[in-house]
All heavy atoms as TSV, in Angstrom:
chain	resi	resn	atom	element	x	y	z
A	1	MET	N	N	-4.467	-2.984	-3.752
A	1	MET	CA	C	-5.745	-3.659	-3.741
A	1	MET	C	C	-5.823	-4.590	-4.928
A	1	MET	O	O	-5.118	-4.393	-5.910
A	1	MET	CB	C	-6.874	-2.635	-3.779
A	1	MET	CG	C	-7.068	-1.963	-5.132
A	1	MET	SD	S	-8.272	-0.654	-5.149
A	1	MET	CE	C	-7.307	0.637	-4.419
A	2	ARG	N	N	-6.641	-5.566	-4.791
A	2	ARG	CA	C	-6.847	-6.487	-5.904
A	2	ARG	C	C	-7.702	-5.791	-6.961
A	2	ARG	O	O	-8.610	-5.037	-6.636
A	2	ARG	CB	C	-7.531	-7.750	-5.409
A	2	ARG	CG	C	-6.644	-8.583	-4.525
A	2	ARG	CD	C	-7.405	-9.779	-3.971
A	2	ARG	NE	N	-6.544	-10.588	-3.155
A	2	ARG	CZ	C	-6.400	-10.433	-1.841
A	2	ARG	NH1	N	-7.074	-9.511	-1.199
A	2	ARG	NH2	N	-5.576	-11.210	-1.161
A	3	GLU	N	N	-7.386	-6.062	-8.209
A	3	GLU	CA	C	-8.095	-5.398	-9.307
A	3	GLU	C	C	-9.599	-5.614	-9.225
A	3	GLU	O	O	-10.386	-4.705	-9.484
A	3	GLU	CB	C	-7.554	-5.874	-10.653
A	3	GLU	CG	C	-8.034	-5.023	-11.796
A	3	GLU	CD	C	-7.276	-5.296	-13.074
A	3	GLU	OE1	O	-6.284	-6.041	-13.057
A	3	GLU	OE2	O	-7.694	-4.752	-14.102
A	4	GLU	N	N	-10.023	-6.816	-8.804
A	4	GLU	CA	C	-11.461	-7.086	-8.723
A	4	GLU	C	C	-12.142	-6.346	-7.572
A	4	GLU	O	O	-13.365	-6.294	-7.491
A	4	GLU	CB	C	-11.735	-8.595	-8.630
A	4	GLU	CG	C	-11.210	-9.253	-7.379
A	4	GLU	CD	C	-9.808	-9.847	-7.543
A	4	GLU	OE1	O	-9.110	-9.518	-8.512
A	4	GLU	OE2	O	-9.423	-10.626	-6.670
A	5	ASP	N	N	-11.358	-5.742	-6.668
A	5	ASP	CA	C	-11.918	-5.002	-5.528
A	5	ASP	C	C	-12.006	-3.496	-5.759
A	5	ASP	O	O	-12.439	-2.758	-4.879
A	5	ASP	CB	C	-11.079	-5.261	-4.274
A	5	ASP	CG	C	-11.121	-6.704	-3.826
A	5	ASP	OD1	O	-12.116	-7.388	-4.152
A	5	ASP	OD2	O	-10.172	-7.151	-3.171
A	6	ILE	N	N	-11.582	-3.025	-6.924
A	6	ILE	CA	C	-11.505	-1.588	-7.188
A	6	ILE	C	C	-12.839	-0.888	-6.938
A	6	ILE	O	O	-12.874	0.163	-6.302
A	6	ILE	CB	C	-11.034	-1.313	-8.638
A	6	ILE	CG1	C	-9.571	-1.695	-8.789
A	6	ILE	CG2	C	-11.235	0.150	-9.010
A	6	ILE	CD1	C	-9.065	-1.619	-10.217
A	7	ASP	N	N	-13.923	-1.452	-7.411
A	7	ASP	CA	C	-15.219	-0.774	-7.302
A	7	ASP	C	C	-15.639	-0.524	-5.861
A	7	ASP	O	O	-16.322	0.453	-5.567
A	7	ASP	CB	C	-16.305	-1.575	-8.022
A	7	ASP	CG	C	-16.114	-1.585	-9.533
A	7	ASP	OD1	O	-15.437	-0.665	-10.051
A	7	ASP	OD2	O	-16.624	-2.502	-10.185
A	8	GLY	N	N	-15.234	-1.367	-4.928
A	8	GLY	CA	C	-15.641	-1.204	-3.537
A	8	GLY	C	C	-14.794	-0.238	-2.737
A	8	GLY	O	O	-15.205	0.253	-1.675
A	9	TRP	N	N	-13.602	0.091	-3.212
A	9	TRP	CA	C	-12.690	0.915	-2.433
A	9	TRP	C	C	-13.124	2.359	-2.230
A	9	TRP	O	O	-12.869	2.923	-1.157
A	9	TRP	CB	C	-11.288	0.831	-3.005
A	9	TRP	CG	C	-10.552	-0.303	-2.378
A	9	TRP	CD1	C	-10.414	-1.555	-2.876
A	9	TRP	CD2	C	-9.914	-0.310	-1.112
A	9	TRP	NE1	N	-9.713	-2.346	-1.999
A	9	TRP	CE2	C	-9.393	-1.603	-0.910
A	9	TRP	CE3	C	-9.727	0.641	-0.130
A	9	TRP	CZ2	C	-8.697	-1.948	0.242
A	9	TRP	CZ3	C	-9.027	0.288	1.018
A	9	TRP	CH2	C	-8.525	-0.987	1.192
A	10	PRO	N	N	-13.744	3.045	-3.182
A	10	PRO	CA	C	-14.165	4.425	-2.900
A	10	PRO	C	C	-15.039	4.534	-1.644
A	10	PRO	O	O	-14.877	5.462	-0.848
A	10	PRO	CB	C	-14.926	4.840	-4.162
A	10	PRO	CG	C	-14.278	4.037	-5.241
A	10	PRO	CD	C	-13.985	2.701	-4.591
A	11	ASN	N	N	-15.931	3.584	-1.431
A	11	ASN	CA	C	-16.766	3.614	-0.229
A	11	ASN	C	C	-15.927	3.417	1.026
A	11	ASN	O	O	-16.136	4.092	2.038
A	11	ASN	CB	C	-17.858	2.542	-0.298
A	11	ASN	CG	C	-18.903	2.872	-1.337
A	11	ASN	OD1	O	-19.142	4.033	-1.654
A	11	ASN	ND2	N	-19.521	1.849	-1.881
A	12	VAL	N	N	-14.988	2.483	0.986
A	12	VAL	CA	C	-14.119	2.238	2.139
A	12	VAL	C	C	-13.313	3.488	2.458
A	12	VAL	O	O	-13.197	3.891	3.618
A	12	VAL	CB	C	-13.179	1.041	1.874
A	12	VAL	CG1	C	-12.138	0.916	2.974
A	12	VAL	CG2	C	-13.966	-0.243	1.715
A	13	ILE	N	N	-12.785	4.117	1.437
A	13	ILE	CA	C	-11.965	5.312	1.636
A	13	ILE	C	C	-12.788	6.421	2.283
A	13	ILE	O	O	-12.343	7.076	3.227
A	13	ILE	CB	C	-11.370	5.790	0.288
A	13	ILE	CG1	C	-10.359	4.750	-0.203
A	13	ILE	CG2	C	-10.726	7.160	0.422
A	13	ILE	CD1	C	-9.939	4.929	-1.635
A	14	GLU	N	N	-13.984	6.635	1.804
A	14	GLU	CA	C	-14.842	7.674	2.372
A	14	GLU	C	C	-15.249	7.342	3.805
A	14	GLU	O	O	-15.228	8.190	4.682
A	14	GLU	CB	C	-16.084	7.867	1.503
A	14	GLU	CG	C	-15.779	8.550	0.190
A	14	GLU	CD	C	-17.016	8.681	-0.691
A	14	GLU	OE1	O	-18.138	8.511	-0.186
A	14	GLU	OE2	O	-16.848	8.953	-1.884
A	15	GLN	N	N	-15.615	6.104	4.069
A	15	GLN	CA	C	-16.079	5.705	5.399
A	15	GLN	C	C	-14.961	5.690	6.426
A	15	GLN	O	O	-15.187	6.003	7.592
A	15	GLN	CB	C	-16.742	4.322	5.340
A	15	GLN	CG	C	-18.034	4.322	4.582
A	15	GLN	CD	C	-18.582	2.907	4.384
A	15	GLN	OE1	O	-18.045	1.934	4.892
A	15	GLN	NE2	N	-19.647	2.803	3.603
A	16	LYS	N	N	-13.763	5.341	6.021
A	16	LYS	CA	C	-12.645	5.231	6.955
A	16	LYS	C	C	-11.825	6.514	7.044
A	16	LYS	O	O	-10.850	6.571	7.782
A	16	LYS	CB	C	-11.721	4.070	6.560
A	16	LYS	CG	C	-12.393	2.726	6.557
A	16	LYS	CD	C	-12.718	2.277	7.966
A	16	LYS	CE	C	-13.305	0.881	7.921
A	16	LYS	NZ	N	-13.545	0.331	9.234
A	17	GLY	N	N	-12.177	7.524	6.259
A	17	GLY	CA	C	-11.518	8.815	6.376
A	17	GLY	C	C	-10.146	8.902	5.747
A	17	GLY	O	O	-9.301	9.655	6.196
A	18	PHE	N	N	-9.889	8.139	4.686
A	18	PHE	CA	C	-8.593	8.184	4.038
A	18	PHE	C	C	-8.472	9.326	3.031
A	18	PHE	O	O	-7.438	9.479	2.418
A	18	PHE	CB	C	-8.305	6.873	3.297
A	18	PHE	CG	C	-8.128	5.692	4.192
A	18	PHE	CD1	C	-8.643	4.464	3.838
A	18	PHE	CD2	C	-7.444	5.792	5.385
A	18	PHE	CE1	C	-8.476	3.357	4.643
A	18	PHE	CE2	C	-7.267	4.691	6.210
A	18	PHE	CZ	C	-7.787	3.473	5.832
A	19	VAL	N	N	-9.499	10.129	2.862
A	19	VAL	CA	C	-9.468	11.181	1.850
A	19	VAL	C	C	-8.888	12.450	2.459
A	19	VAL	O	O	-9.344	12.927	3.482
A	19	VAL	CB	C	-10.890	11.458	1.294
A	19	VAL	CG1	C	-10.862	12.624	0.334
A	19	VAL	CG2	C	-11.453	10.216	0.624
A	20	GLY	N	N	-7.854	12.984	1.817
A	20	GLY	CA	C	-7.271	14.255	2.234
A	20	GLY	C	C	-6.285	14.140	3.385
A	20	GLY	O	O	-6.373	13.266	4.226
A	21	GLY	N	N	-5.301	15.032	3.381
A	21	GLY	CA	C	-4.391	15.184	4.493
A	21	GLY	C	C	-3.516	13.984	4.799
A	21	GLY	O	O	-3.318	13.652	5.953
A	22	GLY	N	N	-2.956	13.361	3.800
A	22	GLY	CA	C	-2.087	12.232	4.088
A	22	GLY	C	C	-1.301	11.780	2.890
A	22	GLY	O	O	-1.384	12.370	1.831
A	23	ASN	N	N	-0.529	10.735	3.102
A	23	ASN	CA	C	0.314	10.190	2.045
A	23	ASN	C	C	-0.147	8.803	1.637
A	23	ASN	O	O	0.652	7.924	1.421
A	23	ASN	CB	C	1.758	10.093	2.527
A	23	ASN	CG	C	2.563	11.301	2.131
A	23	ASN	OD1	O	2.088	12.141	1.396
A	23	ASN	ND2	N	3.770	11.380	2.621
A	24	THR	N	N	-1.427	8.604	1.550
A	24	THR	CA	C	-1.947	7.291	1.204
A	24	THR	C	C	-2.029	7.146	-0.307
A	24	THR	O	O	-2.549	8.016	-0.986
A	24	THR	CB	C	-3.359	7.086	1.803
A	24	THR	OG1	O	-3.266	7.256	3.209
A	24	THR	CG2	C	-3.895	5.713	1.495
A	25	GLU	N	N	-1.476	6.042	-0.807
A	25	GLU	CA	C	-1.574	5.747	-2.223
A	25	GLU	C	C	-2.129	4.342	-2.365
A	25	GLU	O	O	-1.660	3.418	-1.715
A	25	GLU	CB	C	-0.207	5.820	-2.894
A	25	GLU	CG	C	-0.269	5.533	-4.370
A	25	GLU	CD	C	1.056	5.725	-5.054
A	25	GLU	OE1	O	1.837	6.596	-4.642
A	25	GLU	OE2	O	1.302	4.989	-6.026
A	26	LEU	N	N	-3.131	4.201	-3.185
A	26	LEU	CA	C	-3.730	2.891	-3.431
A	26	LEU	C	C	-3.403	2.454	-4.840
A	26	LEU	O	O	-3.477	3.256	-5.770
A	26	LEU	CB	C	-5.245	2.952	-3.247
A	26	LEU	CG	C	-5.730	3.382	-1.869
A	26	LEU	CD1	C	-7.237	3.555	-1.863
A	26	LEU	CD2	C	-5.301	2.382	-0.820
A	27	ARG	N	N	-3.050	1.190	-4.985
A	27	ARG	CA	C	-2.714	0.660	-6.301
A	27	ARG	C	C	-3.487	-0.618	-6.551
A	27	ARG	O	O	-3.539	-1.498	-5.703
A	27	ARG	CB	C	-1.223	0.329	-6.385
A	27	ARG	CG	C	-0.325	1.521	-6.313
A	27	ARG	CD	C	1.100	1.083	-6.450
A	27	ARG	NE	N	1.980	2.235	-6.424
A	27	ARG	CZ	C	3.231	2.210	-6.795
A	27	ARG	NH1	N	3.755	1.080	-7.227
A	27	ARG	NH2	N	3.959	3.289	-6.743
A	28	ALA	N	N	-4.066	-0.701	-7.714
A	28	ALA	CA	C	-4.663	-1.966	-8.154
A	28	ALA	C	C	-3.534	-2.746	-8.810
A	28	ALA	O	O	-2.808	-2.223	-9.648
A	28	ALA	CB	C	-5.785	-1.708	-9.143
A	29	THR	N	N	-3.380	-3.981	-8.400
A	29	THR	CA	C	-2.229	-4.738	-8.874
A	29	THR	C	C	-2.539	-6.220	-8.977
A	29	THR	O	O	-3.639	-6.653	-8.671
A	29	THR	CB	C	-1.030	-4.476	-7.942
A	29	THR	OG1	O	0.134	-5.045	-8.498
A	29	THR	CG2	C	-1.280	-5.027	-6.560
A	30	ASP	N	N	-1.554	-6.976	-9.381
A	30	ASP	CA	C	-1.704	-8.419	-9.528
A	30	ASP	C	C	-1.690	-9.106	-8.165
A	30	ASP	O	O	-1.107	-8.609	-7.209
A	30	ASP	CB	C	-0.567	-8.991	-10.379
A	30	ASP	CG	C	-0.576	-8.445	-11.789
A	30	ASP	OD1	O	-1.684	-8.244	-12.313
A	30	ASP	OD2	O	0.504	-8.227	-12.351
A	31	GLU	N	N	-2.283	-10.271	-8.114
A	31	GLU	CA	C	-2.374	-11.054	-6.879
A	31	GLU	C	C	-1.006	-11.393	-6.294
A	31	GLU	O	O	-0.852	-11.502	-5.088
A	31	GLU	CB	C	-3.165	-12.334	-7.161
A	31	GLU	CG	C	-3.451	-13.172	-5.954
A	31	GLU	CD	C	-4.454	-12.535	-5.003
A	31	GLU	OE1	O	-5.280	-11.725	-5.444
A	31	GLU	OE2	O	-4.400	-12.869	-3.807
A	32	HIS	N	N	0.022	-11.533	-7.140
A	32	HIS	CA	C	1.325	-11.988	-6.640
A	32	HIS	C	C	1.946	-11.046	-5.621
A	32	HIS	O	O	2.764	-11.464	-4.819
A	32	HIS	CB	C	2.296	-12.227	-7.806
A	32	HIS	CG	C	2.845	-10.976	-8.403
A	32	HIS	ND1	N	2.163	-10.249	-9.348
A	32	HIS	CD2	C	3.993	-10.319	-8.162
A	32	HIS	CE1	C	2.884	-9.198	-9.680
A	32	HIS	NE2	N	3.995	-9.212	-8.975
A	33	VAL	N	N	1.583	-9.766	-5.611
A	33	VAL	CA	C	2.179	-8.848	-4.635
A	33	VAL	C	C	1.695	-9.134	-3.222
A	33	VAL	O	O	2.265	-8.639	-2.258
A	33	VAL	CB	C	1.941	-7.357	-4.978
A	33	VAL	CG1	C	2.511	-7.012	-6.332
A	33	VAL	CG2	C	0.493	-6.983	-4.863
A	34	PHE	N	N	0.660	-9.949	-3.095
A	34	PHE	CA	C	0.154	-10.287	-1.771
A	34	PHE	C	C	0.822	-11.541	-1.214
A	34	PHE	O	O	0.433	-12.042	-0.164
A	34	PHE	CB	C	-1.365	-10.436	-1.799
A	34	PHE	CG	C	-2.056	-9.122	-2.024
A	34	PHE	CD1	C	-2.533	-8.782	-3.274
A	34	PHE	CD2	C	-2.206	-8.215	-0.986
A	34	PHE	CE1	C	-3.154	-7.558	-3.490
A	34	PHE	CE2	C	-2.822	-6.995	-1.188
A	34	PHE	CZ	C	-3.299	-6.661	-2.441
A	35	SER	N	N	1.836	-12.047	-1.900
A	35	SER	CA	C	2.605	-13.163	-1.373
A	35	SER	C	C	3.288	-12.699	-0.090
A	35	SER	O	O	3.892	-11.632	-0.052
A	35	SER	CB	C	3.652	-13.587	-2.402
A	35	SER	OG	O	4.517	-14.539	-1.854
A	36	ASP	N	N	3.178	-13.472	0.968
A	36	ASP	CA	C	3.747	-13.127	2.279
A	36	ASP	C	C	3.144	-11.829	2.824
A	36	ASP	O	O	3.814	-11.034	3.471
A	36	ASP	CB	C	5.268	-13.020	2.187
A	36	ASP	CG	C	5.925	-13.048	3.552
A	36	ASP	OD1	O	5.358	-13.660	4.481
A	36	ASP	OD2	O	7.002	-12.438	3.703
A	37	ALA	N	N	1.873	-11.614	2.527
A	37	ALA	CA	C	1.177	-10.407	2.990
A	37	ALA	C	C	0.971	-10.450	4.502
A	37	ALA	O	O	1.087	-11.492	5.140
A	37	ALA	CB	C	-0.171	-10.288	2.294
A	38	GLN	N	N	0.655	-9.287	5.058
A	38	GLN	CA	C	0.384	-9.167	6.482
A	38	GLN	C	C	-1.022	-8.621	6.654
A	38	GLN	O	O	-1.472	-7.791	5.864
A	38	GLN	CB	C	1.391	-8.225	7.122
A	38	GLN	CG	C	2.822	-8.682	6.967
A	38	GLN	CD	C	3.797	-7.677	7.531
A	38	GLN	OE1	O	3.467	-6.884	8.394
A	38	GLN	NE2	N	5.012	-7.711	7.031
A	39	THR	N	N	-1.708	-9.071	7.700
A	39	THR	CA	C	-3.057	-8.591	7.976
A	39	THR	C	C	-3.100	-8.026	9.387
A	39	THR	O	O	-2.608	-8.636	10.324
A	39	THR	CB	C	-4.092	-9.718	7.848
A	39	THR	OG1	O	-4.032	-10.230	6.516
A	39	THR	CG2	C	-5.501	-9.209	8.108
A	40	GLY	N	N	-3.674	-6.841	9.510
A	40	GLY	CA	C	-3.850	-6.205	10.806
A	40	GLY	C	C	-5.069	-5.331	10.779
A	40	GLY	O	O	-5.298	-4.612	9.802
A	41	GLN	N	N	-5.862	-5.404	11.806
A	41	GLN	CA	C	-7.089	-4.602	11.921
A	41	GLN	C	C	-7.995	-4.797	10.712
A	41	GLN	O	O	-8.624	-3.862	10.216
A	41	GLN	CB	C	-6.770	-3.130	12.125
A	41	GLN	CG	C	-5.988	-2.862	13.390
A	41	GLN	CD	C	-5.686	-1.397	13.593
A	41	GLN	OE1	O	-5.881	-0.570	12.710
A	41	GLN	NE2	N	-5.195	-1.077	14.773
A	42	GLY	N	N	-8.015	-6.020	10.187
A	42	GLY	CA	C	-8.903	-6.348	9.081
A	42	GLY	C	C	-8.440	-5.867	7.718
A	42	GLY	O	O	-9.166	-5.951	6.734
A	43	VAL	N	N	-7.204	-5.357	7.621
A	43	VAL	CA	C	-6.667	-4.862	6.357
A	43	VAL	C	C	-5.451	-5.694	5.980
A	43	VAL	O	O	-4.560	-5.911	6.798
A	43	VAL	CB	C	-6.260	-3.371	6.474
A	43	VAL	CG1	C	-5.622	-2.883	5.186
A	43	VAL	CG2	C	-7.455	-2.518	6.835
A	44	THR	N	N	-5.409	-6.173	4.757
A	44	THR	CA	C	-4.266	-6.939	4.267
A	44	THR	C	C	-3.352	-6.022	3.480
A	44	THR	O	O	-3.806	-5.278	2.613
A	44	THR	CB	C	-4.734	-8.100	3.375
A	44	THR	OG1	O	-5.611	-8.930	4.142
A	44	THR	CG2	C	-3.562	-8.928	2.892
A	45	THR	N	N	-2.063	-6.067	3.806
A	45	THR	CA	C	-1.077	-5.239	3.118
A	45	THR	C	C	-0.061	-6.122	2.418
A	45	THR	O	O	0.081	-7.295	2.728
A	45	THR	CB	C	-0.334	-4.322	4.111
A	45	THR	OG1	O	0.347	-5.137	5.069
A	45	THR	CG2	C	-1.298	-3.387	4.812
A	46	VAL	N	N	0.662	-5.544	1.501
A	46	VAL	CA	C	1.714	-6.274	0.793
A	46	VAL	C	C	2.855	-6.572	1.758
A	46	VAL	O	O	2.941	-6.003	2.843
A	46	VAL	CB	C	2.235	-5.474	-0.422
A	46	VAL	CG1	C	1.147	-5.266	-1.452
A	46	VAL	CG2	C	2.840	-4.150	0.004
A	47	SER	N	N	3.753	-7.433	1.333
A	47	SER	CA	C	4.922	-7.762	2.148
A	47	SER	C	C	5.857	-6.553	2.229
A	47	SER	O	O	5.790	-5.638	1.397
A	47	SER	CB	C	5.667	-8.948	1.537
A	47	SER	OG	O	6.209	-8.571	0.284
A	48	ILE	N	N	6.729	-6.574	3.212
A	48	ILE	CA	C	7.703	-5.484	3.361
A	48	ILE	C	C	8.586	-5.357	2.119
A	48	ILE	O	O	8.785	-4.235	1.632
A	48	ILE	CB	C	8.554	-5.668	4.634
A	48	ILE	CG1	C	7.673	-5.636	5.893
A	48	ILE	CG2	C	9.662	-4.618	4.709
A	48	ILE	CD1	C	6.938	-4.333	6.130
A	49	PRO	N	N	9.122	-6.454	1.562
A	49	PRO	CA	C	9.914	-6.294	0.332
A	49	PRO	C	C	9.127	-5.647	-0.811
A	49	PRO	O	O	9.659	-4.806	-1.539
A	49	PRO	CB	C	10.334	-7.722	-0.019
A	49	PRO	CG	C	10.342	-8.432	1.294
A	49	PRO	CD	C	9.197	-7.838	2.056
A	50	GLN	N	N	7.852	-6.013	-0.965
A	50	GLN	CA	C	7.037	-5.397	-2.020
A	50	GLN	C	C	6.840	-3.918	-1.740
A	50	GLN	O	O	6.893	-3.084	-2.644
A	50	GLN	CB	C	5.686	-6.095	-2.146
A	50	GLN	CG	C	4.820	-5.512	-3.246
A	50	GLN	CD	C	5.402	-5.719	-4.627
A	50	GLN	OE1	O	5.768	-6.847	-4.963
A	50	GLN	NE2	N	5.484	-4.680	-5.431
A	51	LEU	N	N	6.621	-3.570	-0.479
A	51	LEU	CA	C	6.466	-2.165	-0.104
A	51	LEU	C	C	7.722	-1.376	-0.444
A	51	LEU	O	O	7.643	-0.269	-0.985
A	51	LEU	CB	C	6.142	-2.041	1.386
A	51	LEU	CG	C	6.039	-0.630	1.935
A	51	LEU	CD1	C	4.966	0.177	1.218
A	51	LEU	CD2	C	5.782	-0.671	3.440
A	52	ILE	N	N	8.879	-1.952	-0.164
A	52	ILE	CA	C	10.140	-1.268	-0.482
A	52	ILE	C	C	10.260	-1.032	-1.983
A	52	ILE	O	O	10.630	0.062	-2.419
A	52	ILE	CB	C	11.338	-2.079	0.059
A	52	ILE	CG1	C	11.330	-2.047	1.596
A	52	ILE	CG2	C	12.658	-1.546	-0.492
A	52	ILE	CD1	C	12.287	-3.022	2.248
A	53	VAL	N	N	9.935	-2.044	-2.782
A	53	VAL	CA	C	9.974	-1.897	-4.243
A	53	VAL	C	C	9.026	-0.784	-4.680
A	53	VAL	O	O	9.379	0.077	-5.501
A	53	VAL	CB	C	9.623	-3.229	-4.943
A	53	VAL	CG1	C	9.377	-3.024	-6.434
A	53	VAL	CG2	C	10.710	-4.253	-4.711
A	54	ASP	N	N	7.814	-0.773	-4.129
A	54	ASP	CA	C	6.831	0.253	-4.496
A	54	ASP	C	C	7.297	1.645	-4.086
A	54	ASP	O	O	7.109	2.619	-4.825
A	54	ASP	CB	C	5.476	-0.043	-3.857
A	54	ASP	CG	C	4.797	-1.264	-4.456
A	54	ASP	OD1	O	5.213	-1.701	-5.551
A	54	ASP	OD2	O	3.857	-1.784	-3.820
A	55	LEU	N	N	7.914	1.766	-2.910
A	55	LEU	CA	C	8.419	3.069	-2.464
A	55	LEU	C	C	9.542	3.560	-3.363
A	55	LEU	O	O	9.610	4.740	-3.695
A	55	LEU	CB	C	8.897	2.984	-1.009
A	55	LEU	CG	C	7.800	2.847	0.036
A	55	LEU	CD1	C	8.403	2.489	1.385
A	55	LEU	CD2	C	6.964	4.115	0.138
A	56	HIS	N	N	10.420	2.659	-3.770
A	56	HIS	CA	C	11.519	3.050	-4.660
A	56	HIS	C	C	11.030	3.392	-6.068
A	56	HIS	O	O	11.764	4.019	-6.831
A	56	HIS	CB	C	12.587	1.957	-4.705
A	56	HIS	CG	C	13.533	2.028	-3.556
A	56	HIS	ND1	N	13.422	1.218	-2.459
A	56	HIS	CD2	C	14.579	2.845	-3.320
A	56	HIS	CE1	C	14.372	1.515	-1.601
A	56	HIS	NE2	N	15.088	2.503	-2.095
A	57	ASP	N	N	9.835	3.002	-6.393
A	57	ASP	CA	C	9.251	3.338	-7.688
A	57	ASP	C	C	8.779	4.793	-7.707
A	57	ASP	O	O	8.458	5.329	-8.761
A	57	ASP	CB	C	8.086	2.388	-7.980
A	57	ASP	CG	C	7.617	2.440	-9.407
A	57	ASP	OD1	O	8.464	2.659	-10.313
A	57	ASP	OD2	O	6.409	2.269	-9.640
A	58	GLN	N	N	8.727	5.410	-6.548
A	58	GLN	CA	C	8.319	6.810	-6.416
A	58	GLN	C	C	9.573	7.677	-6.356
A	58	GLN	O	O	10.632	7.251	-6.766
A	58	GLN	CB	C	7.474	6.982	-5.140
A	58	GLN	CG	C	6.256	6.101	-5.089
A	58	GLN	CD	C	5.290	6.395	-6.226
A	58	GLN	OE1	O	4.900	7.533	-6.427
A	58	GLN	NE2	N	4.910	5.376	-6.969
A	59	ASP	N	N	9.433	8.884	-5.805
A	59	ASP	CA	C	10.614	9.722	-5.615
A	59	ASP	C	C	10.508	10.466	-4.283
A	59	ASP	O	O	9.518	10.342	-3.568
A	59	ASP	CB	C	10.805	10.698	-6.780
A	59	ASP	CG	C	9.570	11.557	-7.055
A	59	ASP	OD1	O	8.541	11.342	-6.396
A	59	ASP	OD2	O	9.636	12.432	-7.928
A	60	GLY	N	N	11.542	11.209	-3.947
A	60	GLY	CA	C	11.544	12.025	-2.743
A	60	GLY	C	C	11.417	11.225	-1.459
A	60	GLY	O	O	12.137	10.237	-1.247
A	61	PRO	N	N	10.513	11.639	-0.581
A	61	PRO	CA	C	10.367	11.000	0.731
A	61	PRO	C	C	10.028	9.512	0.663
A	61	PRO	O	O	10.379	8.751	1.559
A	61	PRO	CB	C	9.211	11.767	1.387
A	61	PRO	CG	C	9.149	13.060	0.664
A	61	PRO	CD	C	9.630	12.784	-0.729
A	62	ALA	N	N	9.365	9.085	-0.406
A	62	ALA	CA	C	9.023	7.664	-0.531
A	62	ALA	C	C	10.285	6.816	-0.646
A	62	ALA	O	O	10.393	5.760	-0.016
A	62	ALA	CB	C	8.108	7.434	-1.738
A	63	VAL	N	N	11.259	7.271	-1.419
A	63	VAL	CA	C	12.520	6.546	-1.563
A	63	VAL	C	C	13.245	6.505	-0.222
A	63	VAL	O	O	13.787	5.478	0.177
A	63	VAL	CB	C	13.404	7.174	-2.663
A	63	VAL	CG1	C	14.770	6.507	-2.714
A	63	VAL	CG2	C	12.719	7.084	-4.014
A	64	GLU	N	N	13.230	7.625	0.479
A	64	GLU	CA	C	13.859	7.681	1.807
A	64	GLU	C	C	13.199	6.691	2.761
A	64	GLU	O	O	13.888	6.012	3.537
A	64	GLU	CB	C	13.774	9.092	2.373
A	64	GLU	CG	C	14.586	10.113	1.589
A	64	GLU	CD	C	14.317	11.541	2.051
A	64	GLU	OE1	O	13.897	11.732	3.214
A	64	GLU	OE2	O	14.531	12.452	1.237
A	65	ALA	N	N	11.888	6.581	2.707
A	65	ALA	CA	C	11.178	5.624	3.550
A	65	ALA	C	C	11.577	4.194	3.193
A	65	ALA	O	O	11.775	3.350	4.091
A	65	ALA	CB	C	9.677	5.814	3.405
A	66	GLY	N	N	11.730	3.911	1.908
A	66	GLY	CA	C	12.185	2.597	1.477
A	66	GLY	C	C	13.574	2.282	1.995
A	66	GLY	O	O	13.851	1.169	2.442
A	67	GLU	N	N	14.457	3.263	1.964
A	67	GLU	CA	C	15.813	3.087	2.476
A	67	GLU	C	C	15.804	2.824	3.980
A	67	GLU	O	O	16.586	2.003	4.473
A	67	GLU	CB	C	16.677	4.307	2.150
A	67	GLU	CG	C	16.963	4.476	0.674
A	67	GLU	CD	C	17.752	3.303	0.117
A	67	GLU	OE1	O	18.671	2.787	0.790
A	67	GLU	OE2	O	17.427	2.881	-1.019
A	68	ARG	N	N	14.911	3.501	4.717
A	68	ARG	CA	C	14.826	3.266	6.161
A	68	ARG	C	C	14.327	1.850	6.445
A	68	ARG	O	O	14.790	1.199	7.383
A	68	ARG	CB	C	13.911	4.299	6.821
A	68	ARG	CG	C	14.559	5.669	6.927
A	68	ARG	CD	C	13.806	6.590	7.872
A	68	ARG	NE	N	12.408	6.781	7.522
A	68	ARG	CZ	C	11.951	7.706	6.698
A	68	ARG	NH1	N	12.781	8.559	6.127
A	68	ARG	NH2	N	10.654	7.805	6.449
A	69	LEU	N	N	13.403	1.359	5.633
A	69	LEU	CA	C	12.941	-0.015	5.806
A	69	LEU	C	C	14.044	-1.016	5.524
A	69	LEU	O	O	14.185	-2.022	6.228
A	69	LEU	CB	C	11.734	-0.299	4.891
A	69	LEU	CG	C	10.410	0.302	5.334
A	69	LEU	CD1	C	9.359	0.148	4.245
A	69	LEU	CD2	C	9.929	-0.342	6.627
A	70	ILE	N	N	14.858	-0.756	4.525
A	70	ILE	CA	C	15.983	-1.634	4.218
A	70	ILE	C	C	16.967	-1.656	5.386
A	70	ILE	O	O	17.433	-2.716	5.808
A	70	ILE	CB	C	16.689	-1.202	2.916
A	70	ILE	CG1	C	15.793	-1.483	1.711
A	70	ILE	CG2	C	18.044	-1.910	2.765
A	70	ILE	CD1	C	16.291	-0.890	0.413
A	71	ALA	N	N	17.259	-0.490	5.938
A	71	ALA	CA	C	18.196	-0.391	7.058
A	71	ALA	C	C	17.669	-1.113	8.297
A	71	ALA	O	O	18.430	-1.677	9.078
A	71	ALA	CB	C	18.478	1.070	7.390
A	72	ARG	N	N	16.358	-1.098	8.441
A	72	ARG	CA	C	15.735	-1.745	9.602
A	72	ARG	C	C	15.760	-3.242	9.462
A	72	ARG	O	O	15.932	-4.002	10.341
A	72	ARG	CB	C	14.292	-1.244	9.732
A	72	ARG	CG	C	13.628	-1.617	11.013
A	72	ARG	CD	C	12.291	-0.972	11.111
A	72	ARG	NE	N	11.327	-2.057	11.127
A	72	ARG	CZ	C	10.063	-1.951	10.834
A	72	ARG	NH1	N	9.582	-0.798	10.474
A	72	ARG	NH2	N	9.266	-2.959	10.886
């Protein structure tokens, strides 16, 4: 998410049911990660290469998911 949007996200998370029971991680970051972003169902996500970098920054299943995206 964009840093200037941080204050609005708790309401979105509660209303859309993102709390509990999942692997959702939200990050406030710089605008540049939205270069070549994708939008679907009214939500803008980072590019696939950025997602892979972010997944590799984690450990365990996240790294495996990044590797599967690279293979794809």
